[in-house]
Every structure is written in C-alpha cells, then in structure tokens.
C-alpha positions in Angstrom: 0.0 0.0 0.0 1.1 3.6 -0.6 2.1 5.3 2.6 -0.5 7.9 3.2 -0.6 11.0 5.4 1.0 10.0 8.6 -0.5 11.2 11.9 2.7 13.2 12.5 2.4 15.1 9.3 -1.3 15.8 9.7 -0.7 17.0 13.3 2.0 19.5 12.1 -0.3 20.9 9.5 -3.3 21.3 11.9 -1.3 22.8 14.7 1.3 25.0 13.1 0.0 25.7 9.6 -2.7 28.3 9.1 -3.2 27.5 5.4 -6.8 26.5 5.2 -6.2 24.7 1.8 -3.8 22.3 3.5 -6.2 21.5 6.3 -9.1 21.0 3.9 -6.8 18.9 1.7 -5.9 16.6 4.5 -9.6 16.2 5.4 -10.5 15.5 1.8 -7.7 12.9 1.6 -8.8 11.2 4.8 -12.4 11.1 3.4 -11.0 9.4 0.2 -11.9 12.4 -2.0 -8.6 12.4 -3.7 -9.5 14.7 -6.6 -10.6 17.4 -4.1 -7.5 16.8 -2.1 -5.4 17.3 -5.2 -7.1 20.6 -6.0 -6.6 21.9 -2.4 -3.0 20.9 -2.2 -2.3 22.6 -5.5 -3.9 25.7 -4.2 -1.8 25.4 -1.1 1.4 25.2 -3.1 0.6 28.5 -4.8 0.8 30.3 -1.5 3.5 28.1 0.1 5.7 26.6 -2.7 8.6 25.8 -0.4 6.6 23.5 1.9 8.0 20.0 1.1 5.2 18.2 2.9 2.6 19.6 0.5 4.5 17.9 -2.4 4.5 14.6 -0.6 0.7 14.8 0.2 -0.1 15.9 -3.3 1.9 12.9 -4.6 -0.3 10.6 -2.5 -3.5 12.2 -3.8 -2.3 11.8 -7.4 -1.2 8.3 -6.8 -4.6 7.3 -5.4 -6.1 8.6 -8.7 -3.7 6.5 -10.8 -1.8 9.5 -12.0 1.5 7.7 -11.7 3.8 10.1 -13.7 2.6 13.2 -11.8 2.8 11.4 -8.5 6.4 10.4 -9.1 7.3 14.0 -10.0 5.8 15.2 -6.6 7.7 12.5 -4.7 11.0 13.4 -6.4 10.4 17.1 -5.6 9.7 16.2 -2.0 12.9 14.1 -1.8 15.0 16.9 -3.2 13.7 19.3 -0.5 14.2 17.2 2.6 17.4 16.3 4.4 16.3 13.6 6.8 17.1 10.1 5.5 13.8 8.7 6.8 11.9 11.3 4.8 13.9 10.7 1.7 13.3 7.0 2.2 9.5 7.7 2.3 9.7 9.4 -1.1 11.7 6.4 -2.6 9.3 3.9 -1.0 6.2 5.6 -2.5 7.8 5.9 -5.9 8.7 2.2 -5.8 5.2 1.2 -4.6 3.4 3.3 -7.2 5.6 1.7 -9.9 4.9 -1.8 -8.5 1.1 -1.2 -8.6 1.4 -0.4 -12.3 3.7 -3.5 -12.7 6.8 -1.5 -13.7 8.9 -3.9 -11.8 12.5 -2.9 -12.8 12.3 0.8 -11.9 10.2 -0.1 -8.8 13.0 -2.4 -7.7 15.6 0.4 -8.0 13.5 2.9 -5.9 12.7 0.3 -3.2 16.4 -0.5 -3.0 17.1 3.2 -2.5 14.5 3.3 0.2 16.1 0.4 2.1 19.5 2.0 1.8 18.1 5.1 3.5 16.0 3.1 6.1 17.1 -0.5 6.3 14.6 -1.3 9.1 11.5 -0.6 7.0 9.7 -3.9 6.9 7.1 -2.7 4.3 9.9 -1.6 2.0 11.7 -4.9 2.4 8.5 -6.8 1.6 7.8 -4.7 -1.5 11.4 -5.0 -2.6 11.3 -8.8 -2.4 8.1 -8.9 -4.4 9.4 -6.5 -7.0 12.6 -8.6 -7.3 10.6 -11.8 -7.9 8.3 -10.2 -10.4 11.3 -8.6 -12.2 13.0 -12.0 -12.5 9.8 -13.6 -13.8 9.5 -10.8 -16.4 13.1 -11.3 -17.5 12.6 -15.1 -17.9 9.4 -14.6 -19.9 11.2 -12.1 -22.2 14.0 -14.5 -22.7 11.6 -17.2 -23.6 9.8 -14.9 -26.1 13.2 -13.9 -27.6 14.1 -17.5 -28.0 10.8 -18.3 -29.7 11.2 -15.4 -32.1 14.7 -16.4 -33.0 13.8 -20.0 -33.7 13.2 -20.7 -37.4 9.9 -22.2 -38.4 10.0 -26.0 -39.2 11.2 -26.8 -42.7 9.3 -28.9 -45.2 11.7 -31.8 -44.3 11.0 -31.3 -40.5 7.2 -31.3 -41.2 7.5 -34.5 -43.3 9.5 -36.2 -40.5 7.0 -35.1 -37.9 4.1 -36.5 -40.0 5.9 -39.8 -40.5 6.7 -40.0 -36.7 3.0 -39.4 -35.9 2.1 -42.3 -38.2 4.5 -44.6 -36.4 3.1 -43.4 -33.0 -0.4 -44.3 -34.3 1.0 -47.8 -34.9 2.5 -47.8 -31.3 6.0 -47.9 -32.8 7.3 -45.3 -30.3 10.9 -46.3 -30.4 11.1 -46.2 -34.1 9.3 -42.8 -34.1 11.7 -41.4 -31.5 14.8 -42.6 -33.4 13.4 -41.1 -36.6 13.0 -37.7 -35.0 16.4 -37.9 -33.3 18.1 -38.6 -36.7 16.1 -35.7 -38.3 17.2 -33.4 -35.5 20.9 -34.1 -36.3 20.5 -32.9 -39.9 17.9 -30.1 -39.5 17.8 -27.7 -36.6 14.2 -26.6 -37.3 13.1 -30.0 -36.0 13.6 -28.4 -32.6 10.2 -26.9 -33.0 8.9 -30.4 -32.2 10.9 -30.9 -29.1 7.8 -31.3 -26.9 6.6 -34.1 -29.2 10.0 -35.7 -29.3 10.3 -35.7 -25.5 6.9 -37.2 -25.2 7.5 -40.1 -27.5 10.9 -40.6 -26.0 9.4 -41.0 -22.6 6.9 -43.5 -23.9 9.6 -45.4 -25.8 11.6 -45.8 -22.5 8.5 -47.4 -20.9 8.0 -49.8 -23.8 11.7 -50.8 -24.0 
C-alpha cells in the first residue's frame, strides 16, 4: 500500500499551519476524496511553494487517482527538498510502490532498493522489494523465452515430413522407431527443434516400452 498521510504530518499541519487549503486537503484525503485533495494541495502550493510536505501529500493524492507520472514527480520534488534520511526513504518507497502497482517492476526495484539503503529497518519496504525482485526476475525469464521463440526458425518442409511420419509410427504404437526417426532428423535439420515437446513425449513412452 502507498504510505498515506501519517499522523505526525497531519498534526503538524493542523497545529502549526494556518493555510486552510492544507487543512481541507488533509480532510478530503482522509475522506478518500482524492480529486478534491489534489485541488486543495495545488492551491496550497501557490501560497507556500517551499513546503516540502505539500508535495508529498499531493503525490499521495495523485497516486490514489492512478496519476503515476505526476505522483512520481511530486515525490521526487519532496525528496529533493528534505534532508532527513527517513523522509527521503519515504519518497523512494512511495515511488517504488506506485511503480509496483502499475507493474513496472524494474524501476520499482531500484527505488525500493534506494528506500532500504536510507532506512534498512522498514519492513514494508523490504516486503515490497522482495516482491518486485521476484516479479522482475519472472519478467526477464518470460522475455528471454519470447526472444528464443522469435529467434527460432519455423519448421522446414523436411521437418514437417519427419514429424508427420513419426506421428504415423506413433499411431501404430511404434514409439521407439518414431523417436529414433525424430532424433536422426534433429541431427541434420535444426528446425526439427520446433517439435521438441513431441520428441520428448514419444521418447518418454519409448523408454517405458523398452
């Protein structure tokens, strides 16, 4: 989940900030009226553009509306304005989480790693980092498989003929003969690899029959 307005931040706004737009923005956010919260935070920035916390809260309101690009910009701005490592870690955490929710795993992984470097004790960041790492690895494996499939040449006419003959032998329950035929074909024509699943299947059956 995206880290929302913490009790500490809201308390500061309510006690020390007289800006009514910030107060109303917090109330709108707590009531899940994120569009209204966005409008009020933007208004607050016009009168208080150096207040880093407004950028953070605006980022949350934008993220809740699925405005990922704008939310990231607000978190980056917030992170550039604060000095405390924990606060910088919050910005990195939220960027990583927003990216994770839109399944942009690789950049999410980087920002969650940045968050953990700044605050190694954040359990939520650790959990999200591990998930992003797993999803990123799955994504890479799927891409590699797609690349391999694209690079593989389609079966030649020879490969198709051998496959058809092997199927005829299988229909006669001559699994060993079919397997040997496909193995021999594979040695002279690499496109026979397109039928590896078929070859492995009849190979397994031929071992049982032998």
